[in-house]
N, C-alpha and C positions, 0 to 999 in steps of 0.2 A: 449472754449465755449461749453456749454452743448448741446447735440443733441436734437432738438425739438422732442416732443412726441405728436403723433396724436391719440387721443382717438376716436374710431369709430366702425363701423360695416360694414362688407364687402358689404352688400346689401343696406346700407343707401345711398340714392342719395346725401344727403348733405355731407356725408363723402367723397363720390366719387368726388364731386366738389373740395374739398380741396386737395385731393390727386393729382388731375390734376394740380391745381395751384402750389402746391409744386414741382411737377415734371417739370413744365414749367419754374419755377424759379431756378431749379437745387438745391433745398434744400433737403439734406438727412435728414431722420427722422426715429424715431422708432415708431412702431405700438403698441397701447394698445387696445386690443379687448374687446368689451362689447356686449354680446349676447342680442339683444333687445327682442327677443321672450321669453327669459328666465327671463327678467326683471333685468338684471345685471346693467342697467343704473340707477336703483333706489337704488342701494347699497349706504350705508351711506358714504363710502369713496369717491365714485364718486360724490355724491351730494355735498360733500364739495368742489369739483372742479367746478361743474356746477350745480347751484341750480335748473335749469330747469329739470335736469335728461334727457337731450337729447344729441345726438351726431351730429356733432363732437365737440370736445374740443381740442384746440391746446395749449400745454405748450411750450412757446418759449420766448426767451429774458427775462427770469425771470418773465414772466407774464402768466396768464391763459386767453385765448381768446375763446369766444363762438360765435355761429351763423356763418354759412358758408360765407355769404356775407361779414360780417365784417372781418372775417379771411382773405378772398381773397383780400380785399382792403388793409388790413394791410400789407400783403405780397407784394402787388404792390407798396406800399409807402415806404417800408423799405428794400426790396431786389432788387438789381440791376438785369438787364437782361431783359427778355421778358416783355413788358408792357401789362397788362391786360385791361387797360383803355386808350383810346386815349387822346392825349394832348389837343385837341381842345374842349372847354367846351360843345358846342352843341352836338358833336359826343359822348362825354363822357356821357352826359345825356341820349342820345338815347340808348347807350349800357346798362347803368344802368336800364333804363326802361324795356328793353327786359329781363334782368336777373331777375328783380323784378316780372315780370309776372309769372315766374316760382317760385321764392323764396317766394313770398308773396301771390299769388293767386291760383296757381295750387297745389304746393307741400303740404302746410299745411293741406288742407282738405282731402288729401288722405294719410296722415301720419298714421302710425300704431296706435298711441294713439287715434286719432279721429275715425278711423274705429272701434276700439274696443268699443268706446262709443256708436257708432251706433248699434253694435251688442248687447250691454248692454241694449239698448232701445227696443230691440225685433225685429229689422230688420233681415230678412232672409239673409243668406250669399250672395245669388244672387242679392238681392236688394242693399246690401252694395257695392258689386263690380261694379254693374251697375251705381250706383251714382258716385263712384270714377272715373269710365271710362268716364262718361259724363263730369265731371269737367275737366279731362285731355284733352278730345277732344276739348271742348270749349276754353280752355286756349291755347292749341297748335295752334288752328285755328287763334286766335288773334295774337299769336307770329308770325305765318307765314305771316299774313297780315302786321304786323309791319315792317318786314324786306323785304317785296316784292320789294321795289325799290332799294335795296342794291345789288351790285355786289358781286360775290363769290370770292374764293371758300368757305369762311367762312361767318358767319352771317353779318359781317360788313367789307367786303373787303378781303384783302390778308393776314391778321394777325388774329390769335386767340385772342378773347377778352373774357370778363366775360360772354357775351351772349352765346358763344359756350360752355364754361365750365359748364354753367347751363343747356343748351339744351341737350347735349348728355346723361347725367345721367337720365334726365326726359324721354327721348325716351326709355331707358331701362325699366323704370317703366311703361310707356305706354304699352309696349308689355306684361308686367306681368299682366296687367289688361285687356288685350284683345282689346286694342284700335287699330282700323285700321289706319295705318300710311298713310294717303291719301295726304300728302304734299311732292311733289317731291323736292322742294327747301330744306326742312328740311332733307330729306333723303340724298341729295347731301352734305349738310353741315356735317352731321354725317359721311359720307364716307370719306370726306376730313380730319376730325378730327381723325378718327380711323386709318389713315395712319401715325399718329404721335406717337412716343414712349411714350410721356407724357400721352396720353389718353389710349393706350393699357396697359401700366404698371399699370394704376390706375383702370382698369376695375374690377368689382366685382369678376369675375371668376379667376382673376390673383392674388388675395390676399391670403396670407398664411392662413387666417382663413376661407376661402371660404368652404362651406359645400357641 
């Protein structure tokens, strides 16, 4: 079987999510680095793999998979071992909802492509960063309230789920934009996750292409 290839960027939070999922599943993979700030994701050979020109892209099982949420769910459905989604339908829906707060509502609007468009419209750098920080703050506040009734150490109990996989990279991004992390519950989840090798090995600073 050919080793999976993960196309990503060390600082990409979406790539970070997939690295965590692959590690939790015990899947060995090769890295293919695309420097986002140099526009390498828009090269013709990469666009042939991923028409969006975004990362991550996972080449696995003879197919090309895009979008981090879809990739993580594919891994959960096809690779034995640690389950990323609960078996019970209601719990599974709640975990998906938490992950989608980040994947669908927070992350897209502070993506490099969107921020560059704001700059192109004439917004000052301080305005761009303040806007991104506000979006992150509001989204994490909603995430925190969503899991408020759940016991730890992770977002939904004593096992890592998709919610944790999406939260930890987003907290890294929050710090980059100067967001005050005012949620003790989220901080505790992050600490519990970072005690696991699957998370620490996936961290941006531990990637071979980290600058």
